[in-house]
BATI-131956 format. One line per 5 residues: number of its first residue (from 1); for each residue x, y, z of N, C-alpha, C. Coordinates in steps of 0.1 Angstrom, whole numbers, plus 5000, padded with zeros to 4 digits. Each point is the difference from the previous one (the first is absolute). Layout:
! BATI-131956
NUM) X:Y:Z:X:Y:Z:X:Y:Z | ...
END
This chain:
! BATI-131956
1) 1282:9734:7546:5012:4994:5002:5012:5012:4996 | 4996:5008:4990:5008:5011:4997:5003:5010:5009 | 4989:5002:5008:5000:5010:5010:5007:4994:5014 | 4998:4987:5003:5008:4994:5009:5017:5001:4999 | 4999:4996:4985:5017:5001:4997:5006:5014:5000
6) 4993:5011:4997:5004:5013:5003:5000:5005:5013 | 4990:4996:5010:5001:5003:5012:5015:4993:5009 | 5000:4987:4997:5013:4993:5005:5013:5006:4994 | 5003:5007:4988:5010:5005:4995:5002:5013:5008 | 4987:5007:5002:5002:5014:5007:5004:4997:5015
11) 4995:4989:5007:5002:4997:5012:5016:4996:5001 | 5006:4993:4991:5012:4994:4999:5010:5013:5000 | 4997:5009:4991:5008:5013:4998:5002:5010:5012 | 4988:4998:5007:4999:5009:5013:5008:4994:5011 | 4999:4987:4999:5008:4992:5011:5013:5002:4997
16) 5006:4997:4987:5013:5002:4998:5004:5014:5003 | 4994:5008:4996:5006:5013:5002:5000:5005:5014 | 4992:4995:5008:5001:5005:5015:5008:4993:5007 | 5002:4986:4996:5011:4989:5009:5012:4999:4997 | 5004:5003:4987:5011:4997:4995:5009:5013:4997
21) 5012:5000:5004:5007:5012:4998:5014:4993:4994 | 5009:5006:4992:5011:4995:4995:5011:5004:5013 | 5009:4989:4999:5010:5002:5010:5008:5012:4998 | 5005:5008:5011:5010:5010:4998:5012:4999:5004 | 5009:5008:4996:5014:5000:5003:5000:5007:5015
26) 5006:4995:5009:5000:5006:5017:5010:5011:4998 | 4997:5012:5008:5010:5009:5002:5008:4997:5011 | 5013:5007:5002:5006:4997:5012:4994:5003:5012 | 4991:5010:5001:4991:5005:5011:4990:4988:5003 | 4995:4993:4992:4992:4989:5001:5005:4988:5007
31) 5013:4997:4994:5008:4989:5005:5004:5003:5014 | 5004:5012:5005:5005:5003:5012:4990:5002:5012 | 4988:5000:4994:4987:5002:5008:4999:4991:5012 | 5004:4986:4998:4999:4990:5009:5008:4990:4996 | 5002:4988:5010:5008:4987:4994:4990:4993:4992
36) 5003:4992:4992:4994:4991:4994:5003:4986:5002 | 4990:4991:5004:5002:4986:5003:4996:4991:4989 | 5008:4991:4997:4996:4990:4990:4989:4991:5004 | 4990:4999:4991:4987:4991:5000:5000:4992:4991 | 5006:4999:4989:5000:4991:4988:5013:5001:4993
41) 5004:4989:4994:5012:4997:4994:4999:4989:4990 | 5001:5003:4986:4998:4989:4991:5013:5001:4989 | 5004:4987:4997:5011:4998:4990:4996:5002:4986 | 5008:4999:4991:4995:5002:4986:4988:4993:4996 | 4999:4987:5004:4989:4989:4996:4988:5004:5009
46) 5001:5009:5010:4988:5003:5007:4999:4992:5014 | 5010:4994:5003:5000:4991:5013:5006:5010:5010 | 4994:4997:5012:5001:5006:5012:5016:4999:5004 | 5007:5010:5003:5014:4998:5005:5000:4998:5016 | 4998:4988:5004:4998:4996:5014:5011:5004:5010
51) 5013:5002:4992:5011:5001:5011:5000:5015:5004 | 4991:5010:4997:5001:5013:5002:4990:5001:5014 | 4991:4990:5001:4991:5001:5012:5006:4989:5012 | 5002:5006:5010:5003:4991:5011:4989:5001:5014 | 4993:4988:5000:4989:5000:5010:5006:5005:5015
56) 4992:5009:5007:5004:5004:5011:5008:5011:5002 | 5006:5006:4988:5009:5013:4999:4991:5011:4993 | 5004:5011:5004:4998:5013:4992:5001:4998:4985 | 4991:5006:4992:5003:4999:4986:5013:5008:4994 | 5005:4995:4990:5010:5007:4994:4994:5013:4995
61) 5009:5012:5004:4995:5013:4998:5010:5008:4994 | 4996:5009:4993:5010:5010:4993:4994:5015:5006 | 5011:5005:5004:4998:5014:5007:5008:5010:4991 | 4995:5012:4993:5003:5008:4991:5002:5013:5011 | 5012:5007:4999:5001:5012:5007:5009:5010:4991
66) 5002:5011:5000:5008:5010:4991:5012:4994:4996 | 4999:4992:4989:5014:4999:4991:5004:4985:5003 | 4991:4992:5010:5003:4985:5006:4989:4992:4998 | 5003:4989:4998:4991:4988:5001:5006:4990:5009 | 4991:4995:5012:5006:4991:5008:4990:4988:4999
71) 5007:4988:5000:4993:4988:5002:5000:4993:5014 | 4987:5000:5006:4999:4996:5013:4994:4985:5003 | 5001:4996:5010:4993:4987:5005:5005:4989:4994 | 5015:5000:4997:5006:4989:4993:5009:4998:5014 | 5011:4991:4998:5010:4995:5009:5009:5013:5002
76) 5002:5005:4990:5010:5013:4999:4992:5011:4994 | 5005:5011:5004:4992:5013:4995:5011:5004:4987 | 4992:5006:4989:5007:5004:4989:4997:5016:4997 | 5007:5008:4993:4997:5014:4998:5006:5003:4987 | 4996:5008:4991:5005:5003:4987:4996:5015:4998
81) 5008:5005:4993:4996:5014:4994:4989:4997:4988 | 4990:5008:5000:4990:4997:4989:4997:5012:4992 | 4997:4999:4989:4991:5012:4991:4992:4993:4991 | 4989:5007:4994:4993:4995:4990:5005:5007:4986 | 5000:4992:4991:5002:5002:4987:4986:4996:4993
86) 4993:5009:4998:4984:4997:4995:4995:4990:5008 | 4996:4987:4995:4993:4990:5010:5012:4991:5006 | 5012:5002:4997:5011:4992:5004:5004:5003:5014 | 5003:4990:5008:5006:5001:5012:5016:4998:5000 | 5007:5010:5001:5016:4998:4999:5007:5002:5013
91) 5003:4988:5004:5010:5000:5013:5013:4999:4998 | 5008:5007:5009:5014:5002:4998:5006:5001:5014 | 5014:4994:5003:5007:5003:5011:4994:4993:5014 | 4995:4987:4996:4992:4994:5010:5012:4993:5013 | 4993:5001:5012:5006:4993:5010:4991:4991:5007
96) 5006:4989:5007:4992:4991:5006:5007:4994:5012 | 4994:5000:5012:5006:4993:5012:5003:4985:4997 | 5009:4996:5008:5005:4984:4997:4998:4991:5012 | 4988:5001:5005:4999:4989:5013:4997:4987:4994 | 5002:4990:5005:4998:4986:4996:4984:4998:5004
101) 4994:4995:4991:4987:4996:5000:4998:4986:5005 | 4992:4996:5013:5003:4989:5004:4987:4992:4996 | 4990:5007:5001:4987:4993:4993:5002:4997:4985 | 5000:4987:4994:5003:5000:4986:4988:5007:4992 | 4988:4999:5006:4990:5008:4989:5001:5014:5001
106) 5006:5006:5010:5003:5014:4999:5012:5003:4992 | 5009:4990:4999:5012:5002:4992:4997:4998:4984 | 4990:4991:4997:4997:5000:4987:4991:5011:4996 | 4993:5007:5009:4991:5009:4996:5012:5012:4996 | 5006:5001:5008:5012:5010:4999:5009:4999:4985
111) 5002:4989:4997:5009:4996:4989:4989:5003:4987 | 4988:4996:5002:4990:5004:4989:4998:5013:4999 | 4998:5007:5010:4998:5015:5000:5011:5007:4992 | 5011:4994:5002:5012:5008:4993:5000:4999:4986 | 4992:4991:4995:5002:4997:4985:4988:5012:4992
116) 4991:5004:5010:4989:5008:4993:5004:5012:4996 | 5008:5008:5007:5003:5011:4997:5015:5004:4995 | 5010:4990:5003:5013:5004:5000:5005:4990:4990 | 4995:4992:4992:5006:4991:4989:5007:5011:4988 | 5005:4991:4991:5006:5009:4989:4991:5005:4992
121) 4987:4996:4998:4989:5003:4991:4997:5017:5000 | 4994:5000:4993:4996:5017:4998:4991:5001:5015 | 5000:5015:5000:4991:5005:5011:4988:4997:5000 | 4992:4994:5012:4986:4997:5000:4991:5012:4995 | 4989:5000:4998:4990:5009:4999:4991:5000:5011
126) 4994:5014:5005:4991:5001:5009:4987:5007:4996 | 4990:4994:5005:4987:5006:4996:4991:5000:5014 | 4991:5009:5000:4989:4999:5010:4987:4995:4995 | 4995:4988:5004:4987:4996:4994:4989:5009:5005 | 4987:4994:4995:4987:5009:5003:4997:4997:5015
131) 5006:4991:5008:4997:5000:5014:5011:5009:5010 | 5011:5005:4992:5009:5005:5006:5012:4993:5007 | 5001:4988:4993:5011:4990:5005:5012:5003:4989 | 5010:4997:5004:5012:5003:4992:5005:4986:4992 | 5002:5000:4989:5001:4991:4990:5014:4999:4994
136) 5009:4991:5003:5015:4999:4996:4999:4989:4988 | 5005:5003:4990:5003:4990:4987:5015:5002:5000 | 5007:4986:5000:5015:5002:4996:5002:4992:4988 | 5011:5000:4995:5001:4996:4984:5000:4983:5001 | 5000:4995:5010:4999:4985:5000:4986:4997:4999
141) 4989:5009:5001:4985:4998:4996:4996:4997:5016 | 5005:5003:5011:4995:4999:5012:4990:5012:5005 | 4991:4997:5006:4991:5013:5003:4997:5001:5017 | 5003:5010:5005:4999:5001:5015:4990:5010:5003 | 4989:4998:5009:4990:5009:5003:5005:5004:5016
146) 5000:5012:5002:5003:5006:5013:4989:5009:5004 | 4994:4997:5012:4987:5008:5005:5008:5012:5007 | 4993:5011:5004:5006:5012:5008:4996:4995:5016 | 5010:5003:5005:4999:4996:5015:5001:5014:5011 | 4997:4998:5010:4998:5015:5008:5016:5000:5004
151) 5005:5013:5002:5010:5003:5005:5005:4995:5015 | 5012:4998:5004:5001:4994:5012:4998:5014:5010 | 4995:4995:5013:4996:5013:5008:5014:5004:5006 | 5000:5015:5001:5013:5005:5005:4999:5002:5015
END
Protein backbone atom coordinates (compact mmCIF):
# COMPACT_ATOMS: atom_id res chain seq x y z
CA UNK A 1 0.00 0.00 0.00
CA UNK A 2 2.79 2.41 0.93
CA UNK A 3 4.63 1.60 -2.30
CA UNK A 4 1.49 2.27 -4.39
CA UNK A 5 1.00 5.58 -2.59
CA UNK A 6 4.62 6.61 -3.26
CA UNK A 7 4.37 5.60 -6.93
CA UNK A 8 1.17 7.59 -7.28
CA UNK A 9 2.84 10.65 -5.75
CA UNK A 10 5.86 10.29 -8.03
CA UNK A 11 3.63 9.91 -11.09
CA UNK A 12 1.62 12.98 -10.07
CA UNK A 13 4.77 15.04 -9.54
CA UNK A 14 6.16 14.05 -12.94
CA UNK A 15 2.83 14.77 -14.62
CA UNK A 16 2.48 18.17 -12.99
CA UNK A 17 6.05 19.13 -13.79
CA UNK A 18 5.76 18.25 -17.45
CA UNK A 19 2.30 19.52 -18.30
CA UNK A 20 1.73 22.58 -16.13
CA UNK A 21 3.58 25.80 -16.72
CA UNK A 22 2.96 29.07 -15.02
CA UNK A 23 1.33 31.76 -17.10
CA UNK A 24 3.77 34.31 -18.42
CA UNK A 25 3.49 37.97 -19.27
CA UNK A 26 3.58 38.41 -23.06
CA UNK A 27 6.14 40.63 -24.73
CA UNK A 28 5.19 43.13 -27.42
CA UNK A 29 6.85 40.81 -29.96
CA UNK A 30 4.59 37.94 -28.87
CA UNK A 31 1.48 40.14 -29.01
CA UNK A 32 2.39 41.48 -32.46
CA UNK A 33 3.25 38.06 -33.92
CA UNK A 34 -0.35 37.36 -35.02
CA UNK A 35 -3.99 38.41 -34.54
CA UNK A 36 -5.82 37.09 -31.46
CA UNK A 37 -9.36 35.68 -31.86
CA UNK A 38 -11.74 35.52 -28.92
CA UNK A 39 -12.61 31.93 -28.00
CA UNK A 40 -13.96 32.29 -24.46
CA UNK A 41 -15.30 35.15 -22.35
CA UNK A 42 -16.73 34.96 -18.84
CA UNK A 43 -17.99 37.51 -16.36
CA UNK A 44 -16.91 37.75 -12.70
CA UNK A 45 -19.32 34.92 -11.80
CA UNK A 46 -17.90 32.62 -14.48
CA UNK A 47 -20.93 32.98 -16.78
CA UNK A 48 -20.30 33.12 -20.53
CA UNK A 49 -20.58 36.62 -22.02
CA UNK A 50 -22.89 35.62 -24.87
CA UNK A 51 -23.08 39.10 -26.44
CA UNK A 52 -19.43 38.83 -27.56
CA UNK A 53 -20.20 35.87 -29.86
CA UNK A 54 -22.37 36.38 -32.94
CA UNK A 55 -23.20 33.26 -34.94
CA UNK A 56 -22.14 33.46 -38.59
CA UNK A 57 -19.59 36.25 -38.04
CA UNK A 58 -15.83 36.18 -37.66
CA UNK A 59 -14.77 36.24 -34.01
CA UNK A 60 -13.94 39.42 -32.15
CA UNK A 61 -10.23 39.87 -32.81
CA UNK A 62 -7.36 41.90 -31.39
CA UNK A 63 -4.48 42.90 -33.65
CA UNK A 64 -1.34 44.34 -32.11
CA UNK A 65 1.07 46.28 -34.29
CA UNK A 66 4.00 48.43 -33.15
CA UNK A 67 2.41 50.87 -30.73
CA UNK A 68 -1.22 50.13 -31.73
CA UNK A 69 -3.94 47.69 -30.78
CA UNK A 70 -6.90 47.30 -33.14
CA UNK A 71 -10.24 45.67 -32.38
CA UNK A 72 -11.59 43.88 -35.44
CA UNK A 73 -14.72 42.08 -36.64
CA UNK A 74 -17.13 44.34 -34.82
CA UNK A 75 -19.56 46.67 -36.58
CA UNK A 76 -16.95 49.44 -36.33
CA UNK A 77 -13.18 49.22 -36.19
CA UNK A 78 -11.25 50.67 -33.26
CA UNK A 79 -7.59 51.38 -32.69
CA UNK A 80 -5.66 52.72 -29.70
CA UNK A 81 -2.06 53.44 -28.83
CA UNK A 82 -0.90 50.69 -26.51
CA UNK A 83 2.03 49.88 -24.29
CA UNK A 84 2.70 47.33 -21.59
CA UNK A 85 3.39 48.27 -18.00
CA UNK A 86 4.50 45.00 -16.44
CA UNK A 87 1.49 42.72 -17.11
CA UNK A 88 -0.93 45.64 -17.65
CA UNK A 89 -2.26 46.72 -21.05
CA UNK A 90 -2.34 50.52 -21.21
CA UNK A 91 -4.52 51.99 -23.99
CA UNK A 92 -4.51 55.67 -24.91
CA UNK A 93 -5.81 57.99 -27.63
CA UNK A 94 -8.29 55.56 -29.13
CA UNK A 95 -10.30 56.13 -32.28
CA UNK A 96 -13.37 54.29 -33.59
CA UNK A 97 -15.33 54.43 -36.82
CA UNK A 98 -18.98 55.38 -36.38
CA UNK A 99 -20.97 53.27 -38.83
CA UNK A 100 -24.51 52.40 -37.82
CA UNK A 101 -24.85 48.76 -36.81
CA UNK A 102 -27.97 47.40 -38.51
CA UNK A 103 -27.82 43.92 -36.98
CA UNK A 104 -28.90 44.25 -33.31
CA UNK A 105 -26.69 41.32 -32.26
CA UNK A 106 -23.61 42.94 -33.80
CA UNK A 107 -24.57 46.25 -32.17
CA UNK A 108 -24.83 44.50 -28.79
CA UNK A 109 -21.48 42.77 -29.42
CA UNK A 110 -19.80 46.09 -30.15
CA UNK A 111 -21.32 47.84 -27.12
CA UNK A 112 -20.20 44.96 -24.88
CA UNK A 113 -16.71 44.90 -26.41
CA UNK A 114 -16.30 48.62 -25.65
CA UNK A 115 -16.61 47.87 -21.92
CA UNK A 116 -13.82 45.28 -21.88
CA UNK A 117 -10.79 47.50 -22.41
CA UNK A 118 -12.12 51.05 -22.35
CA UNK A 119 -13.91 51.43 -19.02
CA UNK A 120 -12.85 53.76 -16.23
CA UNK A 121 -11.39 50.83 -14.32
CA UNK A 122 -7.73 50.01 -14.09
CA UNK A 123 -5.92 48.55 -17.07
CA UNK A 124 -6.49 44.84 -17.74
CA UNK A 125 -3.76 42.29 -17.14
CA UNK A 126 -2.38 40.07 -19.89
CA UNK A 127 -0.90 36.59 -19.62
CA UNK A 128 -0.01 33.76 -21.97
CA UNK A 129 -1.27 30.45 -20.62
CA UNK A 130 0.37 27.06 -21.10
CA UNK A 131 -1.45 26.56 -24.43
CA UNK A 132 -0.20 29.87 -25.87
CA UNK A 133 -3.58 31.60 -25.48
CA UNK A 134 -3.75 35.25 -24.45
CA UNK A 135 -5.71 35.62 -21.21
CA UNK A 136 -7.05 39.08 -20.43
CA UNK A 137 -8.45 39.91 -16.99
CA UNK A 138 -10.09 43.26 -16.33
CA UNK A 139 -10.89 45.02 -13.05
CA UNK A 140 -14.51 43.83 -13.19
CA UNK A 141 -13.34 40.21 -12.95
CA UNK A 142 -14.10 39.36 -16.56
CA UNK A 143 -11.78 36.85 -18.22
CA UNK A 144 -11.26 36.76 -21.98
CA UNK A 145 -9.28 34.08 -23.78
CA UNK A 146 -7.91 34.79 -27.26
CA UNK A 147 -6.23 32.15 -29.43
CA UNK A 148 -3.53 33.01 -31.98
CA UNK A 149 -4.84 33.27 -35.52
CA UNK A 150 -2.91 33.24 -38.80
CA UNK A 151 -1.90 36.55 -40.33
CA UNK A 152 -4.01 37.62 -43.32
CA UNK A 153 -2.54 36.74 -46.71
CA UNK A 154 -0.73 39.61 -48.42
